[in-house]
py3Dmol code that shows the C-alpha trace and the ligand (Angstrom):
import py3Dmol

protein = """\
ATOM      1  CA  MET A   1       0.000   0.000   0.000  1.00  0.00           C
ATOM      2  CA  ARG A   2       1.408   3.393  -0.973  1.00  0.00           C
ATOM      3  CA  GLY A   3       1.913   6.026   1.722  1.00  0.00           C
ATOM      4  CA  ALA A   4      -0.863   8.272   0.406  1.00  0.00           C
ATOM      5  CA  GLU A   5      -3.329   5.364   0.321  1.00  0.00           C
ATOM      6  CA  ARG A   6      -2.419   4.316   3.847  1.00  0.00           C
ATOM      7  CA  LYS A   7      -2.961   7.862   5.080  1.00  0.00           C
ATOM      8  CA  ALA A   8      -6.268   8.136   3.195  1.00  0.00           C
ATOM      9  CA  GLY A   9      -7.473   4.864   4.720  1.00  0.00           C
ATOM     10  CA  ALA A  10      -6.876   6.218   8.191  1.00  0.00           C
ATOM     11  CA  MET A  11      -8.782   9.418   7.605  1.00  0.00           C
ATOM     12  CA  ALA A  12     -10.912   8.735   4.549  1.00  0.00           C
ATOM     13  CA  ILE A  13     -13.603  11.214   3.645  1.00  0.00           C
ATOM     14  CA  GLU A  14     -16.908   9.433   3.084  1.00  0.00           C
ATOM     15  CA  ARG A  15     -19.397  12.290   2.749  1.00  0.00           C
ATOM     16  CA  VAL A  16     -18.850  15.152   0.306  1.00  0.00           C
ATOM     17  CA  GLY A  17     -21.059  18.076  -0.641  1.00  0.00           C
ATOM     18  CA  VAL A  18     -20.678  19.992  -3.902  1.00  0.00           C
ATOM     19  CA  VAL A  19     -22.334  23.396  -4.167  1.00  0.00           C
ATOM     20  CA  GLY A  20     -23.160  24.192  -7.789  1.00  0.00           C
ATOM     21  CA  GLY A  21     -23.959  21.356 -10.191  1.00  0.00           C
ATOM     22  CA  GLY A  22     -22.853  23.051 -13.419  1.00  0.00           C
ATOM     23  CA  GLN A  23     -19.984  22.243 -15.714  1.00  0.00           C
ATOM     24  CA  MET A  24     -17.341  22.125 -12.951  1.00  0.00           C
ATOM     25  CA  GLY A  25     -19.492  21.123  -9.971  1.00  0.00           C
ATOM     26  CA  GLY A  26     -21.145  18.320 -11.960  1.00  0.00           C
ATOM     27  CA  GLY A  27     -17.732  17.030 -13.060  1.00  0.00           C
ATOM     28  CA  ILE A  28     -16.372  17.153  -9.498  1.00  0.00           C
ATOM     29  CA  ALA A  29     -19.463  15.363  -8.157  1.00  0.00           C
ATOM     30  CA  GLU A  30     -19.034  12.679 -10.818  1.00  0.00           C
ATOM     31  CA  VAL A  31     -15.387  12.118  -9.854  1.00  0.00           C
ATOM     32  CA  CYS A  32     -16.364  11.777  -6.171  1.00  0.00           C
ATOM     33  CA  ALA A  33     -19.289   9.444  -6.909  1.00  0.00           C
ATOM     34  CA  LYS A  34     -17.128   7.213  -9.103  1.00  0.00           C
ATOM     35  CA  ALA A  35     -14.648   7.020  -6.212  1.00  0.00           C
ATOM     36  CA  GLY A  36     -17.391   5.499  -4.050  1.00  0.00           C
ATOM     37  CA  ILE A  37     -18.082   8.628  -2.024  1.00  0.00           C
ATOM     38  CA  ASP A  38     -21.546   9.648  -0.864  1.00  0.00           C
ATOM     39  CA  THR A  39     -21.975  12.949  -2.740  1.00  0.00           C
ATOM     40  CA  VAL A  40     -24.705  15.569  -2.337  1.00  0.00           C
ATOM     41  CA  VAL A  41     -24.966  18.223  -5.044  1.00  0.00           C
ATOM     42  CA  VAL A  42     -26.752  21.469  -4.167  1.00  0.00           C
ATOM     43  CA  GLU A  43     -28.391  23.490  -6.925  1.00  0.00           C
ATOM     44  CA  VAL A  44     -30.789  26.407  -6.619  1.00  0.00           C
ATOM     45  CA  SER A  45     -33.859  24.969  -8.388  1.00  0.00           C
ATOM     46  CA  ASP A  46     -35.442  21.671  -9.400  1.00  0.00           C
ATOM     47  CA  GLU A  47     -34.863  22.618 -13.022  1.00  0.00           C
ATOM     48  CA  LEU A  48     -31.107  23.039 -12.472  1.00  0.00           C
ATOM     49  CA  ILE A  49     -31.017  19.798 -10.491  1.00  0.00           C
ATOM     50  CA  ASP A  50     -32.591  17.979 -13.440  1.00  0.00           C
ATOM     51  CA  ARG A  51     -30.035  19.547 -15.768  1.00  0.00           C
ATOM     52  CA  SER A  52     -27.134  18.632 -13.489  1.00  0.00           C
ATOM     53  CA  ARG A  53     -28.354  15.050 -13.050  1.00  0.00           C
ATOM     54  CA  ALA A  54     -28.704  14.664 -16.844  1.00  0.00           C
ATOM     55  CA  GLN A  55     -25.203  16.089 -17.413  1.00  0.00           C
ATOM     56  CA  ILE A  56     -23.621  13.755 -14.841  1.00  0.00           C
ATOM     57  CA  GLU A  57     -25.481  10.733 -16.188  1.00  0.00           C
ATOM     58  CA  ALA A  58     -24.529  11.540 -19.801  1.00  0.00           C
ATOM     59  CA  SER A  59     -20.883  11.918 -18.866  1.00  0.00           C
ATOM     60  CA  MET A  60     -20.893   8.651 -16.905  1.00  0.00           C
ATOM     61  CA  LEU A  61     -22.447   6.958 -19.937  1.00  0.00           C
ATOM     62  CA  LYS A  62     -19.655   8.410 -22.068  1.00  0.00           C
ATOM     63  CA  ALA A  63     -17.174   6.879 -19.617  1.00  0.00           C
ATOM     64  CA  VAL A  64     -18.972   3.519 -20.071  1.00  0.00           C
ATOM     65  CA  ASP A  65     -18.772   3.942 -23.873  1.00  0.00           C
ATOM     66  CA  LYS A  66     -15.056   4.708 -23.615  1.00  0.00           C
ATOM     67  CA  GLY A  67     -14.490   1.578 -21.516  1.00  0.00           C
ATOM     68  CA  LYS A  68     -13.541   3.633 -18.416  1.00  0.00           C
ATOM     69  CA  LEU A  69     -16.482   2.441 -16.310  1.00  0.00           C
ATOM     70  CA  ASP A  70     -18.383  -0.858 -16.306  1.00  0.00           C
ATOM     71  CA  GLN A  71     -22.157  -1.185 -15.924  1.00  0.00           C
ATOM     72  CA  ALA A  72     -21.959  -2.078 -12.220  1.00  0.00           C
ATOM     73  CA  GLY A  73     -19.632   0.880 -11.608  1.00  0.00           C
ATOM     74  CA  PHE A  74     -22.013   3.166 -13.506  1.00  0.00           C
ATOM     75  CA  GLU A  75     -24.983   2.104 -11.377  1.00  0.00           C
ATOM     76  CA  ALA A  76     -23.020   2.351  -8.129  1.00  0.00           C
ATOM     77  CA  ALA A  77     -21.715   5.800  -9.061  1.00  0.00           C
ATOM     78  CA  LEU A  78     -25.210   7.061  -9.940  1.00  0.00           C
ATOM     79  CA  ASP A  79     -26.465   5.747  -6.588  1.00  0.00           C
ATOM     80  CA  ASN A  80     -23.751   7.695  -4.804  1.00  0.00           C
ATOM     81  CA  VAL A  81     -25.019  11.070  -6.065  1.00  0.00           C
ATOM     82  CA  SER A  82     -28.036  12.811  -4.603  1.00  0.00           C
ATOM     83  CA  PHE A  83     -29.313  16.338  -5.085  1.00  0.00           C
ATOM     84  CA  ALA A  84     -30.719  19.028  -2.820  1.00  0.00           C
ATOM     85  CA  VAL A  85     -32.000  22.575  -3.238  1.00  0.00           C
ATOM     86  CA  SER A  86     -30.915  23.649   0.227  1.00  0.00           C
ATOM     87  CA  ILE A  87     -27.419  23.805   1.645  1.00  0.00           C
ATOM     88  CA  ASP A  88     -28.962  22.771   4.982  1.00  0.00           C
ATOM     89  CA  ASP A  89     -28.597  19.228   3.591  1.00  0.00           C
ATOM     90  CA  LEU A  90     -24.801  19.560   3.870  1.00  0.00           C
ATOM     91  CA  ALA A  91     -24.717  19.613   7.695  1.00  0.00           C
ATOM     92  CA  ASP A  92     -23.074  16.174   8.001  1.00  0.00           C
ATOM     93  CA  ARG A  93     -20.550  16.578   5.146  1.00  0.00           C
ATOM     94  CA  GLN A  94     -16.853  16.085   5.954  1.00  0.00           C
ATOM     95  CA  LEU A  95     -15.823  18.087   2.879  1.00  0.00           C
ATOM     96  CA  VAL A  96     -17.801  20.680   0.947  1.00  0.00           C
ATOM     97  CA  ILE A  97     -16.477  21.847  -2.425  1.00  0.00           C
ATOM     98  CA  GLU A  98     -17.937  25.101  -3.715  1.00  0.00           C
ATOM     99  CA  ALA A  99     -18.205  25.430  -7.500  1.00  0.00           C
ATOM    100  CA  VAL A 100     -20.566  28.366  -7.998  1.00  0.00           C
ATOM    101  CA  VAL A 101     -20.200  31.480 -10.134  1.00  0.00           C
ATOM    102  CA  GLU A 102     -16.894  33.446  -9.910  1.00  0.00           C
ATOM    103  CA  ASN A 103     -18.296  36.271  -7.821  1.00  0.00           C
ATOM    104  CA  LEU A 104     -16.809  37.150  -4.446  1.00  0.00           C
ATOM    105  CA  SER A 105     -20.029  38.385  -2.847  1.00  0.00           C
ATOM    106  CA  VAL A 106     -21.882  35.192  -3.857  1.00  0.00           C
ATOM    107  CA  LYS A 107     -19.049  33.062  -2.461  1.00  0.00           C
ATOM    108  CA  HIS A 108     -18.894  35.177   0.697  1.00  0.00           C
ATOM    109  CA  GLU A 109     -22.557  34.689   1.445  1.00  0.00           C
ATOM    110  CA  LEU A 110     -22.312  30.971   0.697  1.00  0.00           C
ATOM    111  CA  PHE A 111     -19.267  30.353   2.929  1.00  0.00           C
ATOM    112  CA  GLY A 112     -20.913  32.366   5.718  1.00  0.00           C
ATOM    113  CA  ARG A 113     -23.892  30.021   5.550  1.00  0.00           C
ATOM    114  CA  LEU A 114     -21.727  26.902   5.256  1.00  0.00           C
ATOM    115  CA  ASP A 115     -19.915  28.034   8.395  1.00  0.00           C
ATOM    116  CA  GLU A 116     -23.240  28.038  10.265  1.00  0.00           C
ATOM    117  CA  ILE A 117     -24.490  24.761   8.817  1.00  0.00           C
ATOM    118  CA  VAL A 118     -21.622  22.292   8.386  1.00  0.00           C
ATOM    119  CA  GLU A 119     -21.139  20.624  11.746  1.00  0.00           C
ATOM    120  CA  ALA A 120     -19.051  17.474  11.063  1.00  0.00           C
ATOM    121  CA  ASP A 121     -15.932  17.423  13.222  1.00  0.00           C
ATOM    122  CA  GLY A 122     -12.901  18.766  11.333  1.00  0.00           C
ATOM    123  CA  ALA A 123     -14.953  19.437   8.186  1.00  0.00           C
ATOM    124  CA  ILE A 124     -13.089  21.049   5.288  1.00  0.00           C
ATOM    125  CA  LEU A 125     -14.611  23.912   3.330  1.00  0.00           C
ATOM    126  CA  ALA A 126     -13.034  24.105  -0.125  1.00  0.00           C
ATOM    127  CA  SER A 127     -13.477  26.411  -3.083  1.00  0.00           C
ATOM    128  CA  ASN A 128     -12.938  25.449  -6.708  1.00  0.00           C
ATOM    129  CA  THR A 129     -12.425  29.108  -7.616  1.00  0.00           C
ATOM    130  CA  SER A 130     -10.227  29.744 -10.645  1.00  0.00           C
ATOM    131  CA  SER A 131      -8.900  33.084  -9.546  1.00  0.00           C
ATOM    132  CA  ILE A 132     -10.435  34.586  -6.418  1.00  0.00           C
ATOM    133  CA  PRO A 133      -8.007  34.543  -3.472  1.00  0.00           C
ATOM    134  CA  ILE A 134      -9.012  31.829  -0.991  1.00  0.00           C
ATOM    135  CA  THR A 135      -8.143  34.148   1.924  1.00  0.00           C
ATOM    136  CA  GLN A 136     -10.933  36.518   0.854  1.00  0.00           C
ATOM    137  CA  ILE A 137     -13.420  33.630   0.751  1.00  0.00           C
ATOM    138  CA  ALA A 138     -12.192  32.202   4.083  1.00  0.00           C
ATOM    139  CA  GLY A 139     -12.764  35.588   5.709  1.00  0.00           C
ATOM    140  CA  ALA A 140     -16.510  35.015   5.482  1.00  0.00           C
ATOM    141  CA  THR A 141     -16.230  32.167   7.991  1.00  0.00           C
ATOM    142  CA  GLY A 142     -15.355  31.901  11.644  1.00  0.00           C
ATOM    143  CA  ARG A 143     -12.996  29.000  10.793  1.00  0.00           C
ATOM    144  CA  PRO A 144     -10.570  30.300   8.166  1.00  0.00           C
ATOM    145  CA  GLY A 145      -8.075  27.556   9.110  1.00  0.00           C
ATOM    146  CA  SER A 146     -10.485  24.985   7.628  1.00  0.00           C
ATOM    147  CA  VAL A 147     -10.850  26.746   4.269  1.00  0.00           C
ATOM    148  CA  VAL A 148      -8.644  25.695   1.324  1.00  0.00           C
ATOM    149  CA  GLY A 149      -8.679  25.850  -2.452  1.00  0.00           C
ATOM    150  CA  MET A 150      -9.263  22.645  -4.415  1.00  0.00           C
ATOM    151  CA  HIS A 151      -9.029  23.689  -8.031  1.00  0.00           C
ATOM    152  CA  PHE A 152     -10.120  21.096 -10.602  1.00  0.00           C
ATOM    153  CA  PHE A 153      -9.754  21.457 -14.373  1.00  0.00           C
ATOM    154  CA  ASN A 154     -12.337  21.300 -17.079  1.00  0.00           C
ATOM    155  CA  PRO A 155     -13.480  18.592 -17.816  1.00  0.00           C
ATOM    156  CA  ALA A 156     -12.967  17.546 -14.183  1.00  0.00           C
ATOM    157  CA  GLN A 157     -13.871  13.941 -14.937  1.00  0.00           C
ATOM    158  CA  VAL A 158     -10.989  13.724 -17.434  1.00  0.00           C
ATOM    159  CA  MET A 159      -8.252  16.187 -16.388  1.00  0.00           C
ATOM    160  CA  PRO A 160      -5.976  14.603 -13.765  1.00  0.00           C
ATOM    161  CA  LEU A 161      -4.891  17.752 -11.924  1.00  0.00           C
ATOM    162  CA  VAL A 162      -6.097  19.328  -8.680  1.00  0.00           C
ATOM    163  CA  GLU A 163      -4.322  22.412  -7.333  1.00  0.00           C
ATOM    164  CA  VAL A 164      -4.515  22.435  -3.539  1.00  0.00           C
ATOM    165  CA  VAL A 165      -4.236  25.994  -2.308  1.00  0.00           C
ATOM    166  CA  SER A 166      -3.356  27.034   1.206  1.00  0.00           C
ATOM    167  CA  THR A 167      -3.627  30.491   2.734  1.00  0.00           C
ATOM    168  CA  VAL A 168      -1.457  32.095   5.405  1.00  0.00           C
ATOM    169  CA  VAL A 169      -4.032  30.962   7.966  1.00  0.00           C
ATOM    170  CA  SER A 170      -4.882  27.493   6.603  1.00  0.00           C
ATOM    171  CA  ASP A 171      -4.397  24.714   9.124  1.00  0.00           C
ATOM    172  CA  GLY A 172      -1.581  22.470   7.798  1.00  0.00           C
ATOM    173  CA  GLU A 173      -3.487  19.300   8.696  1.00  0.00           C
ATOM    174  CA  VAL A 174      -6.530  20.469   6.770  1.00  0.00           C
ATOM    175  CA  VAL A 175      -4.390  21.157   3.695  1.00  0.00           C
ATOM    176  CA  GLU A 176      -2.792  17.711   3.943  1.00  0.00           C
ATOM    177  CA  ARG A 177      -6.175  16.047   4.351  1.00  0.00           C
ATOM    178  CA  ALA A 178      -7.556  17.813   1.264  1.00  0.00           C
ATOM    179  CA  ALA A 179      -4.458  16.839  -0.759  1.00  0.00           C
ATOM    180  CA  THR A 180      -4.582  13.210   0.418  1.00  0.00           C
ATOM    181  CA  PHE A 181      -8.275  13.036  -0.429  1.00  0.00           C
ATOM    182  CA  ALA A 182      -7.697  14.292  -3.990  1.00  0.00           C
ATOM    183  CA  GLU A 183      -4.683  12.057  -4.528  1.00  0.00           C
ATOM    184  CA  ALA A 184      -5.542   8.800  -2.808  1.00  0.00           C
ATOM    185  CA  GLN A 185      -9.350   8.764  -2.924  1.00  0.00           C
ATOM    186  CA  LEU A 186     -10.013  10.563  -6.228  1.00  0.00           C
ATOM    187  CA  GLY A 187      -6.833   9.376  -7.969  1.00  0.00           C
ATOM    188  CA  LYS A 188      -5.876  12.906  -9.023  1.00  0.00           C
ATOM    189  CA  VAL A 189      -2.430  14.435  -9.469  1.00  0.00           C
ATOM    190  CA  VAL A 190      -1.992  17.105  -6.793  1.00  0.00           C
ATOM    191  CA  VAL A 191       0.157  20.214  -6.933  1.00  0.00           C
ATOM    192  CA  ARG A 192       0.273  22.783  -4.185  1.00  0.00           C
ATOM    193  CA  ALA A 193       0.124  26.513  -4.692  1.00  0.00           C
ATOM    194  CA  LYS A 194       0.092  29.592  -2.530  1.00  0.00           C
ATOM    195  CA  ASP A 195      -2.919  31.830  -2.485  1.00  0.00           C
ATOM    196  CA  ARG A 196      -2.222  34.149  -5.425  1.00  0.00           C
ATOM    197  CA  ALA A 197      -4.814  34.806  -8.121  1.00  0.00           C
ATOM    198  CA  GLY A 198      -4.601  32.122 -10.815  1.00  0.00           C
ATOM    199  CA  PHE A 199      -2.475  29.697  -8.785  1.00  0.00           C
ATOM    200  CA  ILE A 200      -0.108  27.843 -11.164  1.00  0.00           C
ATOM    201  CA  VAL A 201      -2.100  26.764 -14.199  1.00  0.00           C
ATOM    202  CA  ASN A 202      -4.292  29.781 -14.869  1.00  0.00           C
ATOM    203  CA  LYS A 203      -1.443  32.197 -14.206  1.00  0.00           C
ATOM    204  CA  LEU A 204       0.389  30.577 -17.121  1.00  0.00           C
ATOM    205  CA  LEU A 205      -2.537  29.518 -19.302  1.00  0.00           C
ATOM    206  CA  CYS A 206      -4.775  32.595 -19.268  1.00  0.00           C
ATOM    207  CA  PRO A 207      -2.294  35.177 -20.646  1.00  0.00           C
ATOM    208  CA  TYR A 208      -1.713  32.719 -23.521  1.00  0.00           C
ATOM    209  CA  ILE A 209      -5.455  32.496 -24.227  1.00  0.00           C
ATOM    210  CA  PHE A 210      -5.856  36.294 -23.954  1.00  0.00           C
ATOM    211  CA  GLU A 211      -2.985  36.748 -26.420  1.00  0.00           C
ATOM    212  CA  ALA A 212      -4.648  34.327 -28.850  1.00  0.00           C
ATOM    213  CA  ILE A 213      -7.896  36.340 -28.617  1.00  0.00           C
ATOM    214  CA  ARG A 214      -5.954  39.566 -29.286  1.00  0.00           C
ATOM    215  CA  MET A 215      -4.269  37.903 -32.264  1.00  0.00           C
ATOM    216  CA  TYR A 216      -7.656  36.888 -33.685  1.00  0.00           C
ATOM    217  CA  GLU A 217      -9.159  40.307 -32.914  1.00  0.00           C
ATOM    218  CA  GLU A 218      -6.325  42.077 -34.762  1.00  0.00           C
ATOM    219  CA  GLY A 219      -6.857  39.900 -37.845  1.00  0.00           C
ATOM    220  CA  PHE A 220      -3.371  38.481 -37.465  1.00  0.00           C
ATOM    221  CA  ALA A 221      -4.635  34.982 -38.357  1.00  0.00           C
ATOM    222  CA  THR A 222      -7.960  33.163 -38.575  1.00  0.00           C
ATOM    223  CA  LYS A 223      -9.309  31.464 -35.457  1.00  0.00           C
ATOM    224  CA  GLU A 224      -8.997  28.089 -37.179  1.00  0.00           C
ATOM    225  CA  ASP A 225      -5.333  28.745 -37.984  1.00  0.00           C
ATOM    226  CA  ILE A 226      -4.519  29.987 -34.470  1.00  0.00           C
ATOM    227  CA  ASP A 227      -6.033  26.811 -33.021  1.00  0.00           C
ATOM    228  CA  ALA A 228      -4.507  24.500 -35.615  1.00  0.00           C
ATOM    229  CA  ALA A 229      -1.096  26.100 -35.040  1.00  0.00           C
ATOM    230  CA  MET A 230      -1.072  25.395 -31.320  1.00  0.00           C
ATOM    231  CA  VAL A 231      -2.454  21.858 -31.697  1.00  0.00           C
ATOM    232  CA  ASN A 232      -0.077  20.847 -34.469  1.00  0.00           C
ATOM    233  CA  GLY A 233       2.900  23.016 -33.667  1.00  0.00           C
ATOM    234  CA  ALA A 234       2.961  23.005 -29.891  1.00  0.00           C
ATOM    235  CA  GLY A 235       1.217  19.740 -29.021  1.00  0.00           C
ATOM    236  CA  TYR A 236      -1.775  21.184 -27.126  1.00  0.00           C
ATOM    237  CA  PRO A 237      -4.828  18.876 -27.161  1.00  0.00           C
ATOM    238  CA  MET A 238      -7.002  21.804 -28.293  1.00  0.00           C
ATOM    239  CA  GLY A 239      -6.277  25.312 -29.555  1.00  0.00           C
ATOM    240  CA  PRO A 240      -6.634  28.392 -27.299  1.00  0.00           C
ATOM    241  CA  LEU A 241      -9.918  29.662 -28.786  1.00  0.00           C
ATOM    242  CA  THR A 242     -11.525  26.219 -28.611  1.00  0.00           C
ATOM    243  CA  LEU A 243     -10.290  26.020 -25.025  1.00  0.00           C
ATOM    244  CA  ALA A 244     -11.803  29.434 -24.159  1.00  0.00           C
ATOM    245  CA  ASP A 245     -15.126  28.116 -25.487  1.00  0.00           C
ATOM    246  CA  LEU A 246     -14.746  24.998 -23.318  1.00  0.00           C
ATOM    247  CA  VAL A 247     -13.856  26.913 -20.145  1.00  0.00           C
ATOM    248  CA  GLY A 248     -16.529  29.564 -20.854  1.00  0.00           C
ATOM    249  CA  ASN A 249     -15.826  33.099 -21.997  1.00  0.00           C
ATOM    250  CA  ASP A 250     -17.591  34.491 -18.914  1.00  0.00           C
ATOM    251  CA  THR A 251     -15.177  32.531 -16.723  1.00  0.00           C
ATOM    252  CA  MET A 252     -12.231  33.802 -18.797  1.00  0.00           C
ATOM    253  CA  LEU A 253     -13.427  37.387 -18.239  1.00  0.00           C
ATOM    254  CA  ALA A 254     -13.900  36.841 -14.498  1.00  0.00           C
ATOM    255  CA  VAL A 255     -10.400  35.379 -14.312  1.00  0.00           C
ATOM    256  CA  SER A 256      -8.971  38.420 -16.112  1.00  0.00           C
ATOM    257  CA  GLU A 257     -10.699  40.765 -13.676  1.00  0.00           C
ATOM    258  CA  SER A 258      -9.295  38.933 -10.650  1.00  0.00           C
ATOM    259  CA  PHE A 259      -5.820  38.971 -12.196  1.00  0.00           C
ATOM    260  CA  MET A 260      -5.983  42.704 -12.920  1.00  0.00           C
ATOM    261  CA  GLU A 261      -7.034  43.395  -9.343  1.00  0.00           C
ATOM    262  CA  GLU A 262      -4.205  41.255  -7.988  1.00  0.00           C
ATOM    263  CA  TYR A 263      -1.296  42.089 -10.315  1.00  0.00           C
ATOM    264  CA  GLN A 264      -2.247  45.302 -12.241  1.00  0.00           C
ATOM    265  CA  ASP A 265      -0.327  43.906 -15.186  1.00  0.00           C
ATOM    266  CA  PRO A 266      -1.756  44.515 -18.705  1.00  0.00           C
ATOM    267  CA  LYS A 267      -0.742  41.035 -19.819  1.00  0.00           C
ATOM    268  CA  TYR A 268      -3.805  39.837 -17.879  1.00  0.00           C
ATOM    269  CA  ALA A 269      -6.215  42.428 -19.346  1.00  0.00           C
ATOM    270  CA  ALA A 270      -9.303  41.083 -21.098  1.00  0.00           C
ATOM    271  CA  PRO A 271      -9.230  41.786 -24.832  1.00  0.00           C
ATOM    272  CA  PRO A 272     -12.222  43.999 -25.794  1.00  0.00           C
ATOM    273  CA  LEU A 273     -13.551  41.209 -28.038  1.00  0.00           C
ATOM    274  CA  LEU A 274     -13.827  38.848 -25.042  1.00  0.00           C
ATOM    275  CA  ARG A 275     -15.836  41.451 -23.137  1.00  0.00           C
ATOM    276  CA  ARG A 276     -18.161  42.088 -26.125  1.00  0.00           C
ATOM    277  CA  MET A 277     -18.710  38.346 -26.611  1.00  0.00           C
ATOM    278  CA  VAL A 278     -19.695  37.922 -22.962  1.00  0.00           C
ATOM    279  CA  GLU A 279     -22.062  40.912 -23.181  1.00  0.00           C
ATOM    280  CA  ALA A 280     -23.628  39.302 -26.267  1.00  0.00           C
ATOM    281  CA  GLY A 281     -24.058  35.951 -24.480  1.00  0.00           C
ATOM    282  CA  LEU A 282     -21.484  34.156 -26.641  1.00  0.00           C
ATOM    283  CA  LEU A 283     -20.131  32.207 -23.691  1.00  0.00           C
ATOM    284  CA  GLY A 284     -18.881  29.160 -25.579  1.00  0.00           C
ATOM    285  CA  ARG A 285     -20.083  25.576 -25.549  1.00  0.00           C
ATOM    286  CA  LYS A 286     -22.533  26.116 -22.726  1.00  0.00           C
ATOM    287  CA  THR A 287     -24.582  28.640 -24.752  1.00  0.00           C
ATOM    288  CA  GLY A 288     -24.056  26.922 -28.103  1.00  0.00           C
ATOM    289  CA  ARG A 289     -21.866  29.718 -29.487  1.00  0.00           C
ATOM    290  CA  GLY A 290     -18.549  31.326 -28.617  1.00  0.00           C
ATOM    291  CA  PHE A 291     -15.631  31.593 -31.007  1.00  0.00           C
ATOM    292  CA  TYR A 292     -17.250  28.586 -32.699  1.00  0.00           C
ATOM    293  CA  GLU A 293     -20.800  27.226 -32.981  1.00  0.00           C
ATOM    294  CA  TYR A 294     -21.777  24.003 -31.199  1.00  0.00           C
TER     295      TYR A 294
END
"""
ligand_1 = """\
54
3HC
N -15.482 10.268 -18.438
C -14.289 9.668 -18.325
N -13.338 9.705 -19.270
C -13.610 10.375 -20.391
C -14.852 11.027 -20.589
C -15.799 10.955 -19.550
N -16.980 11.559 -19.638
N -14.834 11.625 -21.798
C -13.643 11.375 -22.326
N -12.905 10.620 -21.484
C -11.531 10.176 -21.682
C -11.389 9.297 -22.903
O -11.607 7.955 -22.565
C -9.941 9.563 -23.292
O -9.074 8.829 -22.461
P -7.792 8.062 -23.065
O -6.915 9.154 -23.604
O -7.219 7.336 -21.870
O -8.337 7.175 -24.117
C -9.734 11.020 -22.930
O -10.719 11.308 -21.931
C -9.916 11.948 -24.110
O -11.205 11.763 -24.608
P -11.545 11.870 -26.169
O -10.500 11.189 -26.983
O -12.976 11.481 -26.372
O -11.293 13.358 -26.485
P -12.283 14.569 -26.460
O -11.918 15.277 -27.686
O -13.697 14.217 -26.254
O -11.866 15.383 -25.178
C -10.246 16.728 -23.928
C -10.614 15.896 -25.129
C -9.990 15.839 -22.740
C -11.252 17.808 -23.548
C -8.933 17.292 -24.517
O -9.207 18.003 -25.692
C -8.178 18.195 -23.589
O -7.435 17.740 -22.743
N -8.368 19.509 -23.792
C -7.709 20.525 -22.981
C -8.544 20.759 -21.757
C -7.880 21.735 -20.851
O -6.848 22.332 -21.111
N -8.551 21.945 -19.700
C -8.093 22.902 -18.712
C -8.828 24.170 -18.911
S -8.363 25.391 -17.730
C -9.374 25.117 -16.460
O -10.224 24.279 -16.440
C -9.174 26.005 -15.286
C -10.333 26.910 -15.081
O -10.187 27.426 -13.775
C -10.404 28.079 -16.045
"""
view = py3Dmol.view(width=600, height=400)
view.addModel(protein, "pdb")
view.setStyle({"model": 0}, {"cartoon": {"style": "trace"}})
view.addModel(ligand_1, "xyz")
view.setStyle({"model": 1}, {"stick": {}})
view.zoomTo()
view.show()
């Protein structure tokens, strides 16, 4: 038994809550459910619950099609996920992962409520934020030592990485427990980062995507050629404009705004085209149109 697995066995997390059942939250819930963990997903309406359940089921079926999950595993994983419209249902969770919209005031209110509700001993409150400092989110709670970042990548059910982010007031044991959970129970690759907007991946990846948007906006090359160049010339699995559509152009804009607040460096500034596309509702795959049509 590897060290990480031994440690996880001793302090395994059996009950997880995921707040937000969208693209990221749904993917995270699926990963947890497939790992045999009792997972409650909170969404704000029955309609969004139905959408989240359908998305998770479709993705699990894709995993079956791809030979990544057998029929028994599919049924067990589906059984492990339940849905709720109230975060009151998260009282007994040992770990809650927040994956709601990238808006500090929304996250603040949510973590304030989680602080009142979640009563399991030693419970961890984690945020999947892409770019908002975890310290600011933790400040909404009376237990900032128990708040960490657990940043998954889109699509969470496929991408191996989780960035575990600690703040200057995070409790070291809590950070270790979150990292061990991601590594040993979810089978993810874990890297650790300090609490600076963008952590490791987005700090490197987003300026590259913004530059690609500027290149397209200036008429330097077509979007197809920009994407084809980076796939075929640099070995990326998808080009930067296709990736922006996958991540969501609204998320890209929110990330840029957090970066600008943190670093005041123009390399992180949102290209005007990105802003206009978000205003026009061209958010990418999730709205059927972004740089491309879906
Ligand atoms: N469940 C489980 N496994 C699945 C799956 C599912 N629903 N769907 C696909 N897979 C597996 C496949 O079995 C395959 O595995 P294999 O390589 O072992 O055979 C692998 O995933 C690739 O699947 P496909 O060949 O079907 O390829 P697709 O074209 O459908 O998907 C992709 C490809 C994984 C999305 C790939 O294009 C990719 O890696 N793109 C880059 C994504 C990326 O960079 N994400 C990070 C974005 S940044 C971010 O999220 C941070 C945020 O904060 C902004």
